[in-house]
VOVO-650793 format. One record per residue (C-alpha): z, y, x. Coordinates in Angstrom, 2 decimals. Layout:
Z/Y/X
...
This chain:
-133.38/-37.20/114.82
-135.68/-36.90/111.80
-139.18/-36.48/113.23
-141.05/-36.50/109.88
-140.82/-32.73/109.51
-142.82/-32.40/112.78
-145.41/-35.07/111.92
-148.07/-32.65/110.67
-147.76/-30.42/113.75
-147.85/-33.51/116.00
-151.09/-34.78/114.40
-152.80/-31.35/114.59
-151.80/-30.76/118.20
-152.69/-34.33/119.25
-156.20/-33.89/117.83
-156.57/-30.59/119.71
-155.49/-32.21/123.00
-157.85/-35.18/122.48
-160.75/-32.82/121.76
-159.91/-30.82/124.91
-159.80/-34.07/126.93
-163.24/-35.10/125.64
-164.74/-31.71/126.51
-163.22/-31.63/129.99
-164.23/-35.25/130.73
-167.85/-34.36/129.89
-167.54/-31.39/132.29
-166.03/-33.67/134.93
-168.94/-36.09/134.62
-171.23/-33.17/135.37
-169.13/-31.89/138.29
-167.27/-34.96/139.63
-165.56/-33.26/142.57
-164.07/-30.34/140.62
-160.34/-31.01/140.79
-159.62/-28.05/138.44
-161.23/-30.00/135.58
-159.20/-33.15/136.41
-156.05/-31.02/136.29
-156.99/-29.77/132.80
-157.50/-33.34/131.51
-154.24/-34.38/133.20
-152.38/-31.49/131.53
-153.62/-32.47/128.05
-152.78/-36.14/128.66
-149.32/-35.25/129.97
-148.54/-33.10/126.90
-149.80/-35.82/124.55
-147.65/-38.41/126.32
-144.53/-36.25/125.98
-145.18/-35.51/122.29
-145.86/-39.20/121.49
-142.69/-40.37/123.23
-140.61/-37.74/121.41
-142.05/-38.80/118.05
-141.34/-42.48/118.85
-144.97/-43.67/119.16
-144.43/-45.79/122.28
-147.89/-47.49/122.26
-149.59/-44.09/122.25
-147.31/-42.78/125.02
-147.80/-45.95/127.11
-151.63/-45.86/126.98
-151.63/-42.13/127.81
-149.31/-42.84/130.76
-151.70/-45.48/132.17
-154.62/-43.06/131.80
-152.54/-40.32/133.45
-152.01/-42.56/136.52
-155.79/-42.90/136.97
-156.28/-39.12/136.59
-153.49/-38.51/139.08
-155.19/-40.81/141.61
-158.48/-38.93/141.08
-156.92/-35.50/141.66
-155.16/-36.78/144.80
-158.53/-38.05/146.14
-157.43/-41.69/146.12
-160.17/-42.59/143.62
-163.71/-41.20/143.36
-165.22/-40.42/139.98
-167.88/-43.02/139.07
-169.77/-43.75/135.88
-167.78/-46.97/135.43
-164.45/-45.13/135.69
-165.64/-42.43/133.28
-166.62/-45.12/130.75
-163.12/-46.61/130.89
-161.43/-43.20/130.55
-163.67/-42.29/127.59
-162.81/-45.65/125.96
-159.10/-44.86/126.46
-159.54/-41.53/124.67
-161.38/-43.37/121.84
-158.37/-45.68/121.46
-155.98/-42.73/121.52
-158.06/-41.04/118.78
-157.97/-44.22/116.67
-154.16/-44.40/117.07
-153.69/-40.74/116.08
-156.00/-41.24/113.05
-153.94/-44.28/112.07
-150.75/-42.17/112.23
-152.36/-39.39/110.16
-153.30/-41.91/107.45
-149.70/-43.16/107.23
-149.79/-45.98/109.82
-147.52/-46.60/112.80
-150.13/-45.93/115.50
-150.15/-49.54/116.76
-153.37/-50.91/118.28
-154.35/-53.77/120.58
-155.18/-51.95/123.82
-154.61/-54.84/126.25
-158.20/-54.84/127.50
-158.36/-51.12/128.22
-154.88/-51.09/129.84
-155.98/-53.94/132.14
-159.08/-51.95/133.17
-156.99/-48.83/133.83
-154.57/-50.82/136.00
-157.52/-52.37/137.90
-158.92/-48.90/138.60
-155.50/-47.66/139.67
-155.04/-50.53/142.15
-158.71/-51.38/142.78
-161.07/-51.15/145.73
-162.10/-47.62/144.86
-158.94/-46.31/146.57
-159.79/-44.45/149.79
-158.34/-45.82/152.99
-157.15/-43.19/155.52
-159.74/-44.31/158.11
-162.74/-43.57/155.87
-164.99/-41.05/157.56
-166.00/-37.91/155.70
-169.69/-38.85/155.61
-168.96/-42.08/153.76
-166.52/-40.56/151.29
-167.28/-41.48/147.69
-166.64/-37.81/146.93
-169.92/-36.99/148.72
-171.86/-36.42/145.53
-174.91/-34.52/144.50
-173.54/-31.09/143.69
-174.78/-28.54/141.19
-175.12/-25.75/143.78
-177.28/-22.87/142.51
-179.29/-20.98/145.16
-181.16/-17.80/144.30
-184.59/-16.86/145.64
-183.20/-14.94/148.64
-180.82/-17.75/149.68
-183.58/-20.37/149.44
-185.84/-18.20/151.62
-183.07/-17.84/154.23
-182.48/-21.63/154.27
-186.20/-22.46/154.54
-186.86/-19.89/157.31
-183.82/-21.00/159.31
-185.03/-24.63/159.14
-188.39/-23.54/160.54
-186.51/-22.01/163.50
-184.67/-25.29/164.24
-181.42/-24.62/162.34
-179.82/-27.12/159.92
-178.28/-26.24/156.54
-175.04/-28.05/155.56
-172.75/-27.93/152.56
-169.19/-28.30/153.85
-166.66/-29.47/151.24
-163.07/-28.75/152.31
-160.07/-30.38/150.60
-156.69/-28.75/151.25
-153.47/-30.72/150.95
-151.90/-30.72/147.47
-148.69/-29.19/148.87
-150.54/-26.42/150.75
-148.54/-23.19/150.43
-150.76/-20.39/151.78
-154.15/-21.48/150.47
-155.87/-18.11/151.05
-154.74/-18.15/154.70
-156.17/-21.66/155.21
-159.47/-20.55/153.61
-159.61/-17.59/156.03
-159.01/-19.93/158.99
-161.73/-22.36/157.79
-164.20/-19.46/157.42
-163.30/-18.23/160.91
-164.06/-21.70/162.37
-167.35/-21.99/160.44
-168.53/-18.49/161.38
-168.14/-19.44/165.06
-170.42/-22.45/164.41
-173.15/-20.56/162.55
-173.91/-18.35/159.53
-172.05/-18.78/156.18
-174.44/-17.86/153.34
-172.56/-19.00/150.21
-169.31/-20.45/148.91
-168.20/-22.05/145.64
-165.92/-20.65/144.24
-167.05/-17.17/145.46
-165.01/-15.53/148.26
-163.18/-13.16/145.85
-161.78/-16.15/143.93
-160.86/-17.89/147.20
-159.01/-14.79/148.43
-157.07/-14.59/145.15
-156.27/-18.33/145.40
-158.05/-18.95/142.08
-159.08/-22.50/142.96
-157.38/-25.85/143.26
-157.40/-27.89/146.48
-161.18/-27.89/146.94
-163.96/-25.44/147.89
-167.51/-25.74/149.31
-169.28/-23.57/151.89
-173.02/-23.46/152.75
-173.50/-23.11/156.52
-176.62/-22.60/158.66
-176.05/-23.86/162.20
-177.50/-25.72/165.18
-174.32/-27.73/165.71
-174.15/-31.40/164.63
-172.25/-32.34/161.43
-169.63/-34.36/163.36
-168.61/-31.34/165.48
-168.30/-29.08/162.42
-166.15/-31.67/160.67
-163.86/-32.10/163.68
-163.38/-28.35/164.11
-162.54/-27.75/160.42
-160.15/-30.72/160.38
-158.13/-29.06/163.15
-157.09/-26.30/160.70
-153.60/-27.27/159.53
-153.11/-28.45/155.92
-156.79/-29.46/155.62
-156.72/-32.93/154.06
-160.37/-33.96/154.15
-163.80/-32.53/155.08
-167.19/-33.70/153.83
-170.39/-32.38/155.47
-173.72/-32.92/153.65
-177.12/-31.79/154.86
-179.34/-29.89/152.42
-182.68/-31.64/152.98
-184.86/-30.66/150.03
-184.58/-27.60/147.82
-186.18/-28.03/144.39
-188.41/-25.30/142.98
-185.80/-23.78/140.68
-183.11/-24.04/143.29
-180.63/-25.59/140.90
-180.51/-29.04/142.51
-181.08/-30.19/146.01
-181.04/-33.64/147.51
-178.65/-34.30/150.36
-178.39/-37.10/152.83
-176.59/-39.54/150.59
-173.96/-42.06/151.64
-174.46/-45.72/150.78
-171.84/-45.62/148.04
-173.67/-42.86/146.21
-175.73/-45.27/144.11
-172.61/-45.95/142.04
-171.87/-42.25/141.67
-172.90/-40.00/138.84
-176.36/-38.47/139.14
-176.16/-34.92/137.83
-179.73/-35.08/136.55
-178.89/-37.82/134.06
-176.12/-35.64/132.76
-175.48/-34.62/129.18
-174.48/-30.98/129.23
-171.40/-30.62/127.06
-170.92/-28.21/124.18
-168.01/-26.48/125.85
-168.17/-23.04/127.37
-168.33/-23.06/131.16
-165.01/-21.90/132.57
-165.06/-20.31/136.02
-161.31/-20.29/135.99
-159.83/-22.59/133.39
-156.34/-21.15/133.76
-157.45/-17.61/132.89
-158.55/-18.57/129.37
-155.08/-19.77/128.42
-153.30/-16.44/128.02
-155.43/-14.50/125.56
-154.46/-16.34/122.39
-150.65/-16.48/122.46
-148.98/-15.46/119.17
-152.31/-14.36/117.70
-152.75/-17.27/115.30
-150.69/-19.04/112.67
-151.23/-22.53/111.24
-151.67/-22.53/107.46
-151.99/-25.71/105.43
-155.47/-25.78/103.89
-153.96/-26.61/100.46
-152.27/-23.19/100.46
-155.63/-21.52/101.11
-157.13/-23.53/98.23
-154.32/-22.32/95.91
-154.89/-18.73/97.10
-158.62/-19.14/96.41
-157.96/-20.47/92.89
-155.63/-17.55/92.10
-158.22/-15.11/93.40
-160.92/-16.75/91.27
-158.73/-16.07/88.21
-158.49/-12.46/89.39
-162.31/-12.22/89.58
-162.53/-13.45/85.98
-159.96/-10.84/84.85
-161.81/-8.17/86.83
-164.96/-8.95/84.84
-162.93/-8.80/81.60
-161.45/-5.40/82.52
-164.90/-4.04/83.43
-166.32/-5.00/80.03
-163.27/-3.53/78.17
-163.44/-0.23/80.10
-167.18/0.10/79.40
-166.49/-0.39/75.65
-163.60/2.12/75.51
-165.26/4.61/77.90
-161.89/6.07/78.95
-162.33/8.09/82.17
-158.98/7.22/83.82
-159.32/3.55/82.88
-162.88/3.51/84.28
-161.65/5.08/87.52
-158.79/2.57/87.89
-161.07/-0.40/87.14
-163.64/0.84/89.69
-160.91/1.15/92.34
-159.60/-2.32/91.48
-163.14/-3.73/91.77
-163.49/-2.25/95.28
-160.08/-3.57/96.37
-160.74/-7.05/94.95
-164.15/-7.03/96.69
-162.42/-6.42/100.05
-159.80/-9.04/99.19
-162.59/-11.52/98.38
-164.20/-10.91/101.79
-160.88/-11.48/103.59
-160.06/-14.68/101.65
-163.55/-16.09/102.22
-163.29/-15.23/105.95
-159.92/-16.99/106.15
-161.61/-20.14/104.88
-164.43/-19.82/107.39
-164.43/-22.33/110.24
-166.80/-22.28/113.27
-169.34/-25.14/113.17
-168.06/-25.82/116.70
-165.37/-28.02/115.04
-168.18/-30.35/113.91
-170.49/-29.88/116.91
-167.70/-30.78/119.39
-167.92/-34.48/118.60
-171.65/-34.74/119.42
-171.83/-34.46/123.26
-169.68/-37.58/123.63
-171.74/-39.42/120.98
-175.00/-38.45/122.75
-173.56/-39.63/126.08
-172.84/-43.06/124.57
-176.25/-43.28/122.83
-178.11/-42.48/126.07
-176.38/-45.49/127.63
-177.07/-47.75/124.60
-180.75/-46.75/124.33
-181.42/-46.52/128.10
-182.83/-43.05/127.58
-182.15/-39.76/129.33
-181.17/-37.05/126.86
-179.78/-33.56/127.36
-177.97/-32.10/124.32
-178.16/-28.30/124.07
-175.82/-26.59/121.60
-176.61/-23.03/120.50
-174.58/-20.86/118.10
-171.48/-23.09/117.89
-169.45/-19.99/116.93
-171.40/-19.61/113.63
-168.93/-19.88/110.74
-169.13/-21.87/107.49
-166.78/-22.40/104.55
-164.34/-25.26/105.17
-165.57/-27.21/102.14
-169.10/-27.22/103.60
-167.82/-28.07/107.10
-165.99/-31.15/105.73
-169.23/-32.55/104.30
-171.80/-31.61/106.95
-170.58/-33.86/109.83
-172.09/-37.16/108.63
-175.60/-35.78/107.86
-175.75/-34.23/111.35
-174.71/-37.53/112.97
-177.60/-39.29/111.14
-180.09/-36.60/112.22
-179.04/-36.65/115.90
-179.14/-40.46/116.01
-182.57/-40.33/114.36
-183.82/-37.77/116.94
-182.59/-39.96/119.81
-183.82/-43.28/118.43
-187.15/-42.33/116.78
-187.86/-38.96/118.44
-187.11/-39.13/122.16
-189.28/-41.67/124.00
-188.25/-43.98/126.84
-188.24/-42.19/130.27
-191.30/-44.14/131.52
-193.31/-43.24/128.36
-192.36/-39.57/128.70
-193.45/-39.46/132.36
-196.75/-41.15/131.40
-197.35/-38.36/128.86
-196.67/-35.71/131.49
-193.25/-34.81/130.11
-189.97/-34.72/132.09
-188.16/-38.08/131.99
-185.15/-36.38/130.39
-185.58/-35.53/126.71
-183.88/-32.55/125.06
-182.17/-32.42/121.67
-181.25/-28.89/120.57
-178.55/-28.33/117.96
-178.70/-24.75/116.76
-176.73/-22.84/114.10
-177.29/-19.25/112.93
-176.64/-16.92/109.96
-179.40/-15.48/107.80
-178.48/-13.56/104.65
-176.04/-15.56/102.53
-176.99/-18.79/104.25
-176.30/-20.68/107.44
-179.17/-22.57/109.05
-178.59/-25.61/111.25
-181.59/-26.94/113.19
-181.95/-30.21/115.08
-184.95/-29.98/117.39
-186.23/-32.62/119.82
-189.11/-32.66/122.31
-189.95/-36.31/121.56
-192.89/-38.12/120.02
-192.92/-36.19/116.73
-193.64/-37.82/113.39
-196.71/-40.08/113.06
-198.17/-38.70/109.82
-200.51/-41.60/109.00
-197.84/-44.23/109.71
-195.38/-42.43/107.37
-198.00/-42.21/104.62
-198.94/-45.91/104.95
-195.27/-46.96/104.74
-194.70/-44.68/101.74
-197.70/-46.22/99.94
-196.54/-49.78/100.79
-193.05/-49.04/99.43
-194.44/-47.40/96.29
-192.75/-44.07/97.07
-196.05/-42.25/96.40
-199.25/-43.28/94.63
-202.78/-43.13/96.11
-203.57/-40.07/93.91
-200.42/-38.21/95.01
-201.09/-39.04/98.68
-204.37/-37.10/98.58
-202.65/-33.86/97.47
-199.68/-33.90/99.90
-199.33/-31.21/102.58
-198.24/-32.15/106.13
-194.67/-30.98/105.47
-194.50/-32.99/102.23
-195.64/-36.11/104.14
-192.93/-35.55/106.78
-190.33/-35.16/104.03
-191.21/-38.64/102.69
-188.99/-40.03/105.46
-186.05/-38.62/103.45
-186.87/-40.93/100.51
-184.40/-43.70/99.65
-185.14/-47.04/101.38
-187.74/-45.51/103.71
-187.83/-46.58/107.38
-190.57/-46.56/110.03
-188.55/-48.69/112.46
-190.31/-51.97/113.24
-187.06/-53.68/114.23
-183.68/-53.44/112.51
-181.15/-52.37/115.17
-177.58/-51.07/115.22
-179.05/-47.59/115.06
-181.85/-47.72/112.51
-184.31/-49.69/110.47
-182.43/-50.37/107.23
-183.87/-47.39/105.37
-180.48/-45.77/104.85
-179.44/-42.61/106.60
-181.93/-39.85/105.97
-181.83/-40.22/102.16
-178.01/-39.87/102.42
-178.59/-36.70/104.50
-180.82/-35.24/101.80
-178.45/-36.14/98.95
-175.39/-34.70/100.74
-177.12/-31.44/101.67
-178.49/-30.92/98.15
-175.05/-31.64/96.65
-173.79/-28.69/98.75
-176.46/-26.44/97.24
-178.53/-26.59/100.45
-181.98/-27.83/101.37
-183.66/-29.58/104.32
-187.18/-29.09/105.66
-189.04/-30.94/108.41
-191.70/-29.62/110.78
-193.32/-31.79/113.42
-196.13/-31.81/115.95
-197.20/-35.32/116.90
-196.53/-35.89/120.59
-194.50/-32.68/120.99
-191.41/-33.13/118.81
-189.79/-32.33/115.45
-187.48/-29.75/113.89
-185.16/-30.67/111.01
-183.91/-27.42/109.43
-180.91/-27.43/107.07
-180.15/-24.40/104.88
-176.58/-24.18/103.55
-174.73/-21.63/101.39
-171.98/-19.66/103.19
-169.46/-20.51/100.48
-169.40/-22.72/97.40
-166.78/-21.02/95.23
-168.02/-17.50/94.41
-171.77/-17.14/93.94
-174.24/-14.46/92.86
-176.14/-15.39/89.69
-178.54/-13.95/87.16
-177.23/-14.23/83.61
-179.84/-15.13/80.98
-179.67/-15.77/77.26
-181.21/-18.69/75.38
-180.78/-18.12/71.63
-177.06/-17.17/71.50
-176.03/-19.15/74.58
-175.57/-17.65/78.06
-176.64/-19.45/81.25
-176.24/-18.46/84.92
-179.05/-19.13/87.41
-178.05/-18.89/91.14
-179.83/-16.00/92.87
-180.45/-18.19/95.93
-182.93/-20.26/93.87
-184.76/-17.34/92.19
-188.01/-15.88/93.54
-188.50/-13.30/90.79
-188.56/-12.72/87.03
-191.69/-12.18/84.96
-192.77/-11.47/81.38
-195.91/-13.39/80.40
-198.03/-13.22/77.25
-197.96/-16.46/75.27
-201.76/-16.62/75.19
-201.84/-16.62/79.04
-200.06/-19.99/79.12
-202.39/-22.91/80.02
-202.13/-26.66/79.48
-202.55/-29.18/82.31
-201.60/-32.90/82.18
-199.59/-32.39/78.95
-197.59/-29.68/80.73
-197.60/-25.95/79.98
-198.31/-23.95/83.14
-198.94/-20.37/84.23
-201.01/-18.87/87.02
-198.43/-17.14/89.23
-200.00/-15.23/92.16
-202.75/-17.83/92.50
-200.41/-20.83/92.20
-200.07/-23.15/89.23
-196.41/-23.10/88.15
-195.14/-25.47/85.41
-192.99/-23.99/82.63
-189.63/-25.50/81.66
-188.14/-24.41/78.32
-184.33/-24.27/78.73
-183.84/-24.47/74.94
-185.56/-27.92/74.97
-183.80/-29.16/78.13
-180.33/-28.20/76.86
-181.11/-28.93/73.16
-180.29/-25.40/71.99
-180.80/-24.98/68.17
-184.11/-23.14/67.89
-184.85/-20.21/65.60
-188.47/-19.21/65.01
-189.41/-15.80/66.33
-192.62/-13.80/66.32
-192.32/-12.60/69.94
-195.69/-12.57/71.75
-194.11/-12.78/75.22
-192.17/-15.31/77.29
-189.35/-14.14/79.59
-189.60/-16.33/82.69
-187.39/-16.84/85.75
-189.45/-18.23/88.67
-187.27/-20.60/90.75
-187.99/-22.56/93.90
-186.83/-25.67/95.69
-188.52/-26.02/99.08
-192.28/-25.76/98.44
-192.04/-26.57/94.72
-191.73/-23.90/92.03
-191.03/-23.83/88.29
-190.81/-21.15/85.60
-187.67/-21.32/83.42
-188.42/-19.87/79.97
-185.47/-17.89/78.50
-185.05/-15.45/75.62
-183.76/-12.48/77.62
-182.33/-11.36/80.97
-178.76/-9.98/80.97
-178.34/-9.02/84.63
-176.90/-9.94/88.02
-173.22/-10.85/88.49
-170.81/-12.45/90.95
-169.15/-15.39/89.25
-166.63/-18.09/90.07
-168.11/-21.58/90.16
-165.83/-23.99/88.31
-166.52/-27.73/88.22
-166.90/-29.44/84.83
-164.12/-31.90/85.69
-164.11/-35.70/85.88
-165.29/-36.29/82.32
-168.56/-34.38/82.64
-169.71/-35.35/86.13
-173.22/-36.50/85.14
-174.46/-33.63/82.97
-178.16/-33.14/83.74
-179.15/-29.86/85.49
-175.70/-28.23/85.17
-173.76/-27.73/88.41
-170.69/-26.11/86.88
-169.47/-23.32/84.61
-167.99/-19.85/84.82
-165.89/-17.62/82.57
-167.48/-14.25/81.86
-165.79/-10.87/81.33
-165.77/-11.25/77.53
-164.06/-14.65/77.78
-167.25/-16.62/77.07
-168.17/-19.68/79.15
-171.60/-19.66/80.81
-173.05/-22.86/82.24
-174.54/-22.65/85.76
-178.05/-24.14/85.96
-178.83/-26.55/88.81
-182.43/-25.56/89.66
-182.78/-28.38/92.24
-182.28/-31.01/89.53
-184.74/-29.26/87.16
-187.53/-29.07/89.75
-186.92/-32.66/90.88
């Protein structure tokens, strides 16, 4: 059988399954006794194993099979979820990802996985397997749960304790082959209600009645009976496999966590409070989310979309040409047809651009796992919050933005978030928070990385910048706070005292700045020392069709992107001032330097007697400049074409476009001019 024709589909689907496994494993680490999550991971692993075996990648299938055995033991309650086991399973997924990436780059998917296979076999056969005699109280599944109690429920629990009652959480595991689960739940509830008062269950009773749960559910019970008696009574219900009874001893203020009487083995278990909350949506019922998307999507090779985009760009150029011809001829029917075509092509442009849009979730998804690993490496406690993962960006931007975000998150965790002991000493919670936020605003997408760490030490940054010669003593006196913070983006700059795996070489943030500016975006930094920092990235929605202002310099036409323009102005020549051998103007109380495009682009100059300058005021971050042109033509949507491989280093030109009359207009790169 020739499997090559299926290779592309295999790679795409494998990556989807691996991503799903990563997300569910992060959920499982947060909720270690939720068998529904284990089943989801198992399902993805099982599918991946089958696909790999069919395609002939035996190493990939074999490693997935070993991992599947461990997951199977977890869901059958033979093994308890511990941090050590999670580390091994995550490492297995890393190896699987490396093998799939090797296949996608033309390799055979071979990799030395002896070490990880040995660990998986040890877990499968190791001491963590439960023996039948183990009592419920000592079960390694007796973990801190993430039970949420509202104000009323907490009041009930506290008042009942005052009256001599005890509050227990009773975890009931039904046998895997249990047929009438709802009936068993009813029988368990009947037993518990004879012992005391049931005030809550997870999942809620409606879900239990509809059998929308796996083999496990938890009930909160207020009673005067001892835990041993409750356990014995519930165990008498047929098809109940195991019962764990935990006393609720201390409700926290927000009611979201409570300490229980913990078994001796719990020290090795996962503490929910050290948890990294994953970027995946919480699923009450994982199975329900599966049905909605069948036959609603189709896979299209991205190259086809690129070809479609190129053809449409040609159409935009012809549209401009037709508009200029119809305005010259002034024929009513032609004008009407061209107007209609413009509207249709505008709608078509929106659809094509939307087809190329990808949620930033595709980039954000890789970060929870990275943060989990970094918290272990740095011995810090960090909670990653992801907001606005559904925000969409053009695929070309998405491809480039991953690496800069990795640098910024690593920077926030290494330099920003302090060690737990230092945070507690400052009166902060031991667990730091890094927020990753994306949102739309106008024609831009903003991505913010915010941390509640130590902030940026302004004086230290300035001293380092002076030592490295990045700024002079004179410049240092005029810098605003934000400009000082942005010095950390300079090439070769680092405030780390020790060179580590994570930082200290002075590379990283300058790469971030360069990459973002090459995408036509910008980055700003705000910080409060002792409270934290916000790195804000502004990116264009799309890179191919942009709105510009056309200007004329002598007989040449140039296009200036509207995203860089503040406004246009006409200034008398005698109002121009000189400062430091530079011509400047006073623009709304600010001194703005003038840049003559005819000098920058060496346009042949003809003397004219005009008493005025036409000026386009442009901005990059806090800096402004006035571009002096001969005249303004007007606003237009144009197609951005690159200058090709031969003209990659042309100063201050980011590309070209073909206008309606067939002329080529160069697109001015305002960032380079202001720099």
